[in-house]
PATORRO-235672 format. One line per field, with one value per residue (C-alpha): residue number from 0; residue in one letter; x, y, z. Coordinates in steps of 0.25 Angstrom, whole numbers, plus 5000, padded with zeros to 4 digits. Layout:
BEGIN
seq <- c(NUM/...)
type <- c(A/...)
xx <- c(X/...)
yy <- c(Y/...)
zz <- c(Z/...)
***
This chain:
BEGIN
seq <- c(0/1/2/3/4/5/6/7/8/9/10/11/12/13/14/15/16/17/18/19/20/21/22/23/24/25/26/27/28/29/30/31/32/33/34/35/36/37/38/39/40/41/42/43/44/45/46/47/48/49/50/51/52/53/54/55/56/57/58/59/60/61/62/63/64/65/66/67/68/69/70/71/72/73/74/75/76/77/78/79/80/81/82/83/84/85/86/87/88/89/90/91/92/93/94/95/96/97/98/99/100/101/102/103/104/105/106/107/108/109/110/111/112/113/114/115/116/117/118/119/120/121/122/123/124/125/126/127/128/129/130/131/132/133/134/135/136/137/138/139/140/141/142/143/144/145/146/147/148/149/150/151/152/153/154/155/156/157/158/159/160/161/162/163/164/165/166/167/168/169/170/171/172/173/174/175/176/177/178/179/180/181/182/183/184/185/186/187/188/189/190/191/192/193/194/195/196/197/198/199/200/201/202/203/204/205/206/207/208/209/210/211/212/213/214/215/216/217/218/219/220/221/222/223/224/225/226/227/228/229/230/231/232/233/234/235/236/237/238/239/240/241/242/243/244/245/246/247/248/249/250/251/252/253/254/255/256/257/258/259/260/261/262/263/264/265/266/267/268/269/270/271/272/273/274/275/276/277/278/279/280/281/282/283/284/285/286/287/288/289/290/291/292/293/294/295/296/297/298/299/300/301/302/303/304/305/306/307/308/309/310/311/312/313/314/315/316/317/318/319/320/321/322/323/324/325/326/327/328/329/330/331/332/333/334/335/336/337/338/339/340/341/342/343/344/345/346/347/348/349/350/351/352/353/354/355/356/357/358/359/360/361/362/363/364/365/366/367/368/369/370/371/372/373/374/375/376/377/378/379/380/381/382/383/384/385/386/387/388/389/390/391/392/393/394/395/396/397/398/399/400/401/402/403/404/405/406/407/408/409/410/411/412/413/414/415/416/417/418/419/420/421/422/423/424/425/426/427/428/429/430/431/432/433/434/435/436/437/438/439/440/441/442/443/444/445/446/447/448/449/450/451/452/453/454/455/456/457/458/459/460/461/462/463/464/465/466/467/468/469/470/471/472/473/474/475/476/477/478/479/480/481/482/483/484/485/486/487/488/489/490/491/492/493/494/495/496/497/498/499/500/501/502/503/504/505/506/507/508/509/510/511/512/513/514/515/516/517/518/519/520/521/522/523/524/525/526/527/528/529/530/531/532/533/534/535/536/537/538/539/540/541/542/543/544/545/546/547/548/549/550/551/552/553/554/555/556/557/558/559/560/561/562/563/564/565/566/567/568/569/570/571/572/573/574/575/576/577/578/579/580/581/582/583/584/585/586/587/588/589/590/591/592/593/594/595/596/597/598/599/600/601/602/603/604/605/606/607/608/609/610/611/612/613/614/615/616/617/618/619/620/621/622/623/624/625/626/627/628/629/630/631/632/633/634/635/636/637/638/639/640/641/642/643/644/645/646/647/648/649/650/651/652/653/654/655/656/657/658/659/660/661/662/663/664/665/666/667/668/669/670/671/672/673/674/675/676/677/678/679/680/681/682/683/684/685/686/687/688/689/690/691/692/693/694/695/696/697/698/699/700/701/702/703/704/705/706/707/708/709/710/711/712/713/714/715/716/717/718/719/720/721/722/723/724/725/726/727/728/729/730/731/732/733/734/735/736/737/738/739/740/741/742/743/744/745/746/747/748/749/750/751/752/753/754/755/756)
type <- c(M/G/V/V/G/A/D/A/T/A/A/E/L/S/W/V/W/A/M/G/V/S/L/L/F/Y/G/G/A/V/G/L/R/L/R/R/N/G/D/R/Q/K/V/P/G/G/S/T/V/C/A/W/M/A/T/A/A/L/F/F/A/W/Q/A/Y/L/L/K/S/G/P/G/A/A/L/A/A/R/L/P/A/Q/G/C/V/V/E/A/V/G/V/V/D/E/E/P/A/P/N/A/R/F/Q/L/R/L/E/S/L/V/I/N/G/E/T/V/R/T/S/A/P/V/L/V/R/W/M/G/E/L/P/R/Y/G/D/R/V/R/V/N/G/D/L/H/R/L/A/P/P/R/N/P/G/V/F/D/S/P/R/I/W/Q/R/Q/G/I/Y/C/E/L/N/I/R/Y/A/N/D/S/R/I/L/A/H/N/C/G/P/P/F/V/A/H/A/L/A/L/R/H/W/M/E/R/T/M/A/L/D/L/E/D/S/P/E/L/V/A/L/I/Q/S/M/V/L/G/S/R/G/E/S/L/A/E/T/K/S/L/F/Q/Y/T/G/T/M/H/L/F/A/V/S/G/M/N/V/A/M/L/A/G/M/A/A/W/L/L/Q/A/F/G/L/R/K/R/A/M/A/A/V/V/I/P/L/L/W/V/Y/C/Y/A/T/G/L/T/P/S/S/L/R/A/T/V/M/A/S/L/A/L/A/G/F/L/L/D/R/P/A/L/S/W/N/T/L/G/A/S/T/L/A/I/L/A/W/S/P/N/Q/L/F/T/A/G/F/Q/L/S/F/G/M/V/A/F/L/M/A/F/A/R/P/V/Q/E/W/L/S/R/G/A/Q/P/D/P/F/L/P/R/A/L/F/P/R/S/Q/F/L/G/F/G/L/K/R/E/I/W/G/A/L/G/V/S/T/I/A/W/I/G/S/M/P/L/T/M/Y/Y/F/H/L/W/S/P/S/T/I/P/A/N/L/F/A/V/L/L/A/W/L/M/L/I/L/G/V/A/S/V/L/A/G/T/F/W/Q/G/L/A/V/L/F/N/N/A/N/W/L/V/A/K/T/L/L/V/G/I/S/F/L/A/A/L/P/G/G/H/V/F/V/E/M/P/S/L/K/T/P/P/L/C/E/L/E/V/L/D/V/P/G/G/G/A/V/H/L/R/T/H/S/A/G/R/R/D/W/L/V/D/C/G/S/A/S/A/F/A/Y/S/I/A/P/Y/L/R/S/R/G/I/N/R/L/D/G/F/V/L/T/H/G/D/S/Q/H/I/G/G/A/S/D/V/L/R/E/M/A/P/A/E/I/V/D/T/P/P/R/D/R/S/S/Y/R/R/A/V/H/A/A/L/E/S/T/G/K/G/K/A/L/V/V/R/G/D/V/L/T/L/A/P/G/V/V/L/R/V/L/F/P/P/E/G/F/H/A/S/R/A/D/D/Q/A/L/V/L/R/L/D/V/A/G/R/R/I/L/L/S/S/D/A/G/F/L/T/E/N/W/L/L/E/N/G/P/A/E/E/L/R/S/D/C/W/I/K/Q/M/H/A/K/D/F/S/G/T/P/D/F/L/K/A/V/G/P/V/T/L/V/A/S/S/T/P/F/P/P/E/E/Q/V/K/E/E/W/A/A/Q/V/E/A/L/G/I/R/L/L/R/Q/D/R/T/G/A/V/R/I/T/L/D/R/D/G/T/W/Q/A/E/P/F/L/N/P/E/R/K/E)
xx <- c(5560/5556/5557/5570/5576/5572/5578/5591/5592/5583/5594/5599/5586/5574/5560/5555/5563/5557/5543/5545/5550/5538/5528/5536/5535/5520/5517/5524/5516/5503/5507/5512/5499/5490/5498/5497/5482/5480/5488/5497/5510/5510/5521/5520/5523/5528/5518/5520/5535/5533/5523/5533/5544/5534/5531/5545/5549/5537/5541/5555/5550/5541/5553/5563/5554/5552/5566/5571/5560/5554/5553/5561/5573/5573/5573/5584/5592/5590/5596/5611/5618/5618/5603/5598/5588/5575/5561/5550/5535/5528/5517/5519/5517/5516/5511/5523/5528/5535/5550/5550/5552/5540/5537/5535/5531/5537/5530/5541/5555/5565/5579/5590/5579/5573/5559/5557/5544/5544/5535/5547/5544/5554/5556/5555/5561/5551/5553/5541/5527/5524/5515/5504/5502/5498/5504/5511/5524/5535/5548/5563/5573/5585/5582/5592/5592/5589/5602/5605/5608/5622/5624/5622/5610/5601/5588/5589/5577/5581/5581/5567/5563/5569/5562/5549/5554/5559/5574/5575/5573/5569/5574/5567/5576/5567/5552/5550/5556/5542/5528/5515/5508/5495/5488/5482/5490/5492/5482/5469/5467/5481/5477/5464/5471/5481/5469/5462/5475/5477/5462/5465/5477/5470/5459/5469/5476/5463/5465/5480/5487/5495/5501/5507/5517/5505/5496/5508/5509/5494/5494/5506/5500/5486/5490/5505/5507/5522/5522/5535/5535/5536/5550/5554/5542/5543/5557/5551/5542/5554/5562/5550/5547/5533/5536/5526/5515/5517/5515/5501/5500/5490/5486/5481/5474/5468/5462/5457/5450/5444/5438/5433/5427/5421/5414/5409/5404/5396/5389/5385/5395/5399/5413/5415/5409/5418/5431/5427/5427/5439/5449/5448/5448/5461/5468/5464/5470/5482/5484/5482/5493/5503/5503/5515/5519/5513/5499/5499/5502/5491/5481/5483/5482/5470/5464/5467/5461/5448/5447/5446/5432/5428/5433/5430/5445/5452/5465/5477/5487/5499/5492/5488/5502/5508/5497/5500/5515/5513/5504/5514/5526/5518/5515/5529/5540/5550/5541/5548/5561/5555/5556/5541/5537/5546/5542/5528/5527/5537/5531/5517/5523/5530/5518/5509/5520/5523/5514/5503/5512/5519/5506/5501/5514/5514/5499/5500/5501/5489/5479/5470/5472/5464/5461/5453/5438/5437/5425/5436/5443/5437/5435/5446/5456/5452/5454/5467/5471/5466/5474/5487/5484/5483/5496/5504/5499/5503/5516/5518/5514/5524/5535/5534/5533/5546/5553/5548/5551/5565/5574/5568/5568/5583/5587/5579/5580/5591/5582/5580/5568/5565/5554/5546/5538/5533/5531/5522/5514/5512/5511/5503/5491/5492/5494/5481/5474/5480/5475/5461/5460/5466/5456/5445/5449/5448/5435/5429/5435/5426/5414/5418/5431/5429/5429/5441/5448/5444/5451/5463/5465/5464/5474/5483/5484/5487/5498/5504/5504/5510/5521/5525/5525/5534/5543/5545/5548/5558/5566/5567/5582/5584/5571/5577/5591/5597/5605/5615/5613/5623/5635/5644/5656/5666/5665/5678/5685/5680/5670/5666/5654/5656/5642/5638/5632/5629/5638/5642/5648/5645/5654/5650/5662/5660/5671/5671/5684/5677/5662/5655/5656/5650/5654/5648/5657/5647/5632/5628/5617/5604/5597/5609/5609/5594/5594/5608/5617/5606/5601/5616/5619/5606/5610/5623/5615/5620/5611/5621/5634/5647/5652/5648/5658/5655/5665/5660/5648/5643/5628/5631/5640/5633/5619/5613/5621/5609/5602/5615/5615/5600/5600/5613/5617/5632/5641/5652/5651/5664/5665/5675/5678/5677/5664/5656/5643/5636/5622/5622/5634/5627/5615/5624/5629/5615/5611/5623/5620/5606/5610/5621/5631/5645/5655/5670/5677/5689/5701/5713/5721/5709/5707/5693/5694/5682/5686/5699/5707/5698/5701/5697/5708/5704/5713/5705/5701/5712/5709/5705/5702/5691/5687/5675/5669/5664/5671/5684/5682/5678/5684/5694/5696/5705/5700/5711/5707/5717/5728/5719/5715/5702/5702/5688/5689/5675/5673/5687/5692/5705/5707/5706/5715/5725/5726/5728/5739/5746/5744/5745/5755/5753/5751/5739/5730/5734/5722/5717/5703/5698/5684/5681/5669/5669/5672/5660/5669/5683/5692/5696/5704/5717/5728/5737/5727/5724/5739/5740/5728/5731/5718/5716/5701/5694/5679/5674/5660/5654/5640/5635/5630/5636/5647/5658/5656/5657/5670/5676/5680/5694/5697/5692/5701/5713/5709/5708/5721/5728/5723/5713/5700/5689/5675/5666/5653/5645/5648/5650/5640/5644/5658/5661/5675/5679/5692/5696/5706/5717/5717/5710/5699/5689/5680/5667/5657/5642/5639/5646/5653/5668/5679/5693/5703)
yy <- c(5249/5238/5248/5254/5241/5236/5248/5246/5230/5226/5223/5212/5207/5201/5206/5192/5189/5201/5197/5184/5191/5200/5189/5182/5194/5196/5182/5184/5196/5189/5177/5186/5193/5181/5175/5188/5189/5174/5178/5166/5174/5189/5195/5211/5218/5206/5206/5221/5219/5208/5216/5227/5218/5212/5225/5230/5217/5218/5232/5228/5217/5227/5237/5227/5221/5235/5238/5225/5219/5232/5233/5246/5240/5228/5237/5245/5232/5228/5241/5243/5253/5264/5261/5257/5261/5254/5254/5254/5253/5258/5266/5280/5279/5293/5306/5312/5326/5335/5335/5324/5309/5300/5285/5274/5260/5251/5239/5234/5238/5234/5234/5229/5222/5215/5218/5219/5219/5228/5237/5246/5261/5270/5285/5291/5304/5306/5314/5319/5321/5315/5303/5302/5294/5279/5280/5268/5272/5266/5273/5271/5277/5276/5267/5269/5268/5280/5287/5292/5306/5310/5322/5322/5330/5326/5320/5305/5303/5290/5284/5289/5283/5270/5269/5270/5258/5267/5264/5268/5280/5280/5292/5294/5303/5306/5308/5298/5287/5287/5283/5282/5269/5270/5278/5276/5263/5267/5265/5272/5278/5285/5291/5296/5301/5309/5314/5319/5326/5333/5338/5343/5350/5356/5361/5368/5375/5381/5396/5395/5393/5405/5400/5386/5387/5389/5379/5369/5373/5371/5358/5353/5357/5351/5339/5337/5339/5338/5353/5352/5367/5369/5365/5379/5381/5368/5371/5383/5374/5365/5376/5380/5366/5366/5356/5347/5355/5349/5335/5330/5327/5327/5341/5338/5325/5331/5343/5334/5325/5336/5343/5330/5326/5340/5339/5325/5329/5340/5328/5321/5310/5304/5302/5287/5291/5303/5295/5284/5295/5304/5292/5289/5304/5305/5294/5300/5313/5305/5298/5311/5318/5307/5297/5305/5300/5312/5311/5295/5297/5308/5300/5287/5294/5301/5289/5281/5293/5293/5278/5279/5285/5273/5263/5271/5271/5284/5285/5289/5298/5290/5277/5284/5289/5275/5269/5278/5276/5261/5262/5270/5262/5249/5256/5261/5258/5267/5279/5278/5284/5296/5310/5312/5300/5303/5318/5315/5304/5310/5324/5318/5310/5322/5331/5320/5319/5333/5343/5343/5344/5356/5362/5361/5367/5379/5382/5383/5398/5399/5393/5402/5402/5389/5396/5408/5406/5405/5415/5426/5424/5432/5424/5431/5426/5412/5413/5419/5407/5397/5404/5404/5389/5386/5394/5387/5374/5377/5381/5368/5359/5367/5366/5352/5349/5357/5349/5336/5338/5345/5332/5326/5339/5341/5327/5327/5341/5347/5358/5365/5375/5384/5391/5378/5382/5396/5390/5379/5388/5397/5386/5375/5384/5389/5375/5371/5382/5377/5363/5368/5377/5366/5355/5366/5369/5354/5352/5365/5361/5349/5358/5372/5377/5391/5388/5380/5392/5400/5390/5390/5405/5405/5393/5401/5412/5403/5396/5409/5413/5400/5401/5415/5412/5399/5407/5418/5408/5400/5412/5416/5416/5403/5398/5385/5380/5368/5359/5348/5335/5334/5326/5320/5320/5331/5340/5341/5353/5354/5346/5346/5340/5338/5337/5329/5339/5333/5341/5352/5354/5358/5357/5360/5364/5365/5369/5367/5374/5387/5384/5378/5384/5379/5382/5377/5376/5376/5371/5363/5366/5372/5359/5352/5363/5361/5346/5342/5354/5361/5349/5345/5359/5359/5345/5351/5362/5373/5385/5395/5393/5400/5400/5396/5394/5395/5388/5391/5394/5380/5378/5364/5371/5384/5382/5382/5394/5403/5393/5393/5408/5408/5396/5395/5410/5408/5418/5418/5416/5412/5413/5415/5427/5420/5423/5413/5412/5404/5409/5402/5411/5423/5419/5417/5431/5437/5430/5436/5450/5449/5445/5455/5444/5444/5433/5430/5428/5419/5416/5407/5410/5414/5407/5405/5402/5394/5391/5391/5380/5378/5386/5386/5390/5395/5388/5392/5401/5411/5426/5430/5416/5414/5401/5399/5387/5389/5376/5381/5393/5384/5387/5377/5377/5370/5368/5367/5361/5356/5353/5346/5351/5349/5354/5359/5360/5362/5360/5363/5357/5355/5370/5373/5361/5364/5379/5375/5365/5376/5388/5383/5375/5360/5360/5369/5358/5347/5342/5331/5331/5336/5340/5340/5343/5341/5351/5351/5351/5349/5338/5339/5331/5329/5320/5332/5339/5327/5325/5340/5339/5325/5322/5311/5312/5317/5321/5322/5326/5317/5317/5308/5321/5328/5317/5327/5329/5314/5308/5300/5286/5287/5300/5293/5281/5291/5298/5285/5280/5292/5287/5298/5294/5299/5302/5303/5310/5302/5291/5297/5309/5320/5319/5324/5328/5331/5337/5337/5346/5336/5335/5322/5322/5312/5312/5304/5302/5303/5290/5278/5285/5281/5288/5290/5301)
zz <- c(4645/4635/4623/4628/4630/4617/4610/4617/4615/4604/4595/4605/4611/4603/4604/4604/4617/4623/4619/4626/4639/4639/4638/4649/4658/4655/4658/4671/4674/4672/4680/4692/4691/4691/4703/4711/4708/4712/4725/4723/4723/4724/4716/4719/4706/4699/4688/4686/4684/4674/4666/4666/4661/4651/4645/4644/4637/4627/4623/4622/4612/4605/4603/4599/4589/4583/4583/4577/4569/4562/4547/4547/4554/4545/4533/4538/4541/4527/4520/4517/4525/4514/4510/4497/4485/4487/4481/4492/4493/4505/4511/4516/4532/4536/4530/4522/4525/4515/4516/4526/4527/4529/4533/4522/4526/4516/4510/4500/4497/4485/4490/4480/4471/4483/4488/4503/4510/4522/4531/4535/4537/4531/4530/4516/4510/4498/4485/4477/4481/4495/4496/4506/4519/4514/4500/4495/4488/4480/4481/4477/4486/4495/4508/4520/4535/4543/4546/4560/4563/4559/4569/4584/4589/4577/4580/4577/4569/4562/4576/4578/4565/4568/4581/4572/4564/4552/4549/4534/4525/4510/4502/4489/4479/4468/4467/4456/4466/4473/4469/4476/4474/4482/4492/4505/4509/4523/4535/4532/4546/4545/4532/4538/4550/4541/4533/4546/4550/4536/4537/4551/4546/4535/4544/4553/4542/4536/4533/4539/4525/4527/4540/4537/4549/4559/4552/4554/4569/4571/4564/4572/4585/4583/4575/4577/4562/4557/4553/4544/4543/4558/4560/4565/4573/4580/4584/4591/4599/4602/4608/4617/4621/4615/4604/4611/4605/4591/4597/4598/4612/4624/4622/4608/4612/4625/4617/4606/4616/4624/4612/4607/4620/4621/4607/4610/4624/4616/4609/4622/4622/4635/4640/4635/4621/4621/4624/4614/4603/4608/4609/4594/4590/4598/4591/4577/4582/4586/4573/4565/4573/4570/4582/4589/4603/4610/4602/4605/4620/4621/4613/4621/4634/4630/4625/4637/4646/4637/4638/4653/4650/4642/4653/4665/4669/4672/4664/4672/4665/4669/4664/4651/4648/4651/4642/4631/4632/4632/4620/4612/4615/4611/4598/4596/4606/4599/4603/4617/4610/4603/4609/4607/4615/4626/4627/4626/4636/4645/4645/4649/4660/4666/4665/4672/4683/4686/4679/4690/4702/4696/4691/4706/4712/4702/4703/4719/4718/4709/4719/4728/4743/4747/4761/4755/4751/4736/4736/4740/4726/4714/4702/4695/4705/4703/4688/4691/4700/4689/4678/4687/4689/4674/4672/4683/4678/4664/4669/4677/4665/4656/4666/4668/4653/4651/4662/4657/4643/4645/4646/4633/4626/4630/4626/4612/4608/4616/4620/4634/4632/4644/4636/4636/4648/4643/4629/4634/4642/4630/4619/4625/4626/4612/4607/4614/4607/4594/4596/4600/4588/4579/4583/4582/4568/4564/4570/4564/4551/4550/4548/4546/4541/4544/4559/4557/4550/4562/4572/4563/4563/4578/4578/4569/4580/4591/4583/4579/4594/4598/4587/4591/4606/4603/4594/4605/4616/4607/4605/4619/4624/4632/4628/4623/4624/4617/4626/4625/4632/4644/4644/4655/4646/4647/4635/4626/4624/4609/4601/4586/4580/4565/4561/4549/4539/4525/4515/4525/4539/4553/4565/4579/4588/4603/4614/4629/4633/4639/4639/4627/4613/4601/4586/4573/4561/4549/4550/4538/4529/4534/4535/4541/4552/4555/4555/4560/4565/4573/4581/4584/4590/4598/4603/4608/4616/4606/4606/4601/4594/4598/4584/4569/4558/4543/4535/4521/4513/4510/4513/4519/4529/4533/4527/4541/4546/4546/4556/4564/4566/4569/4579/4585/4585/4584/4592/4581/4566/4559/4543/4533/4524/4510/4502/4495/4488/4499/4502/4515/4520/4515/4523/4535/4533/4532/4545/4552/4547/4551/4565/4566/4569/4563/4559/4560/4547/4549/4539/4540/4553/4561/4575/4581/4596/4600/4614/4623/4616/4604/4591/4577/4567/4553/4542/4530/4522/4522/4521/4507/4502/4492/4484/4475/4483/4498/4502/4498/4507/4519/4533/4538/4553/4563/4577/4588/4601/4612/4602/4592/4578/4570/4556/4550/4535/4531/4516/4512/4500/4492/4490/4505/4509/4499/4503/4518/4514/4506/4515/4529/4538/4538/4553/4552/4546/4556/4563/4571/4565/4551/4549/4534/4526/4511/4500/4490/4477/4480/4486/4501/4511/4502/4507/4509/4518/4525/4528/4533/4542/4547/4555/4564/4561/4549/4549/4535/4530/4520/4513/4502/4494/4487/4484/4484/4499/4502/4508/4497/4501/4495/4503/4516/4513/4512/4525/4533/4526/4533/4546/4548/4554/4544/4550/4538/4542/4532/4541/4555/4555/4564/4571/4585/4588/4603/4607/4622/4630/4631/4615/4614/4603/4596/4584/4586/4574/4577/4569/4573/4585/4587/4595/4590/4595)
***
């Protein structure tokens, strides 16, 4: 309550005030406890309530302080809105990974000739040879605030970074803009933990150099390694609800503690001595695996349980879970808002509450008749009963885990996965074997690499079996379904989401007139589809498209088309007859040919009926038309819904606009809204064409690079002077347009939302 309250109101309330309230309540709790113990005045529960209120106020103060007084927030407040060029000196605060940002803890910063001392952490996009953890570096680059996502459905990683105190990003353009000043400037124990991790990874990779994907899978399972090469593999685990196997959790910690205790017991150590040795070992393992919420929770719980042996106090499961929660939130209150923390602690609490009753209920049929003497049962029958109990028990745990994780999985990942139950029954056992073999390889590698190679090859077989099984389960029809969060609002007749795709275009069109139908007009580049379009489509619960329209062969418009065909399996594909030199269009045609699917070729005059009362009219190109540039052959469409018109002109330029003005009736172009992307080489949006369209709202794509595809300020001023509402996507991000059955409509930007009909 304290952390959530501070997150909502810290801008208005001071952490100093909250600290004073906390001390006041703690004083009241102590006073009430003393009076009650002295039997002068009994106040049942009064001291407990005061302690609760004091704790809430204390965590409110701690979270408010971190949000308002952290060096990262102070640095972000100092920067201009557009960012600036700086010279920075700092220490690499985490191990850099190829093609990824990493954290740099600043020491000094030169902004506009002024040297500023700061300890703010920033994210760095590096150029050139990567530094190592603990290196002190001097860099020149562009420093700017982390930008929020520009499309709905995209994971809000800047918000997560801000909760960790990181508000800015430093982009280095050239390799000679960075220089390493010194090595080993970070905490030595972190460097030693990373060195230990690297040695463990190398040991587990012995004799498996020809299987990098399986090596990455083994290292991720055992050590929680990032595994940058496992993006596609991890998606299979996500679809089957077994992504938790990549997080170092209670299973890893319990296995390590058990193996360590078994080895120490072989040397004759007693329980107290074993606990004193195992607890530090678990924390070394926890740090080597990255201090994730799941590993922290498991390590704290295991440490408290083992500490019970030292203090002759049994550690209760709910108490240890609560203590680990308290410890992690005291270290970083913002962990409360992360998906990993919520899934980790929520799942453990749900299992503790319901797993045992469900297991006992399911295993009733696996118990021998209590009224028959046990001597009458053969040994094989007792073994059969035991096997049944284990199977029903595993089924109960898997079912409860699926039920407990389903709400958060649907909220964060928009995924409902019925295959989770059989996948966990299959995968958890193999993951346990991988953990055992991985640890055995590391232990054997300390004295005999040949034995480590033997364990590694056994682990290769287990990992291969796991990967094949997960791939099969992920491909089952209905094994996983993307779902949209429910809404109480009445859906409009038609809605369009004009997604913000740098240098390209993608428009999602959904109708509700006769059931739900989803169409996609263009899909952006391959990277834009992977990181923006696909997450958006999944957040809208789209597993299969009803139609996919290719406007022209520009890579920034159809570069991700092959992925659309593979992942979204559109029922209809619409293209234009004009040929161009686009390799991306040829790749789409090859993909269609391999699947046996056809496509519809449309020209001027054709009409696509998407749903009753919702039609797309093709205005351009005419039959037999050919131009040298792909943008000059772009498909121009007009959407007609309930008496309203939306013009979609893609990358059409002056040549196309002039043809439409000269060869069509003036009324044909008249539209309420114009969705316009930018021609790569030619001018577009001429005054004559603007007058012919006469839109109330104009949605225009705009990107800083290349400059030709950026909205010019002079043109924007001309548009607004005509009384047209201009929504520039460099400022608005995605734009959502809704059209109702009564003809009312509205356009709402994703950034800085505003409504206007």
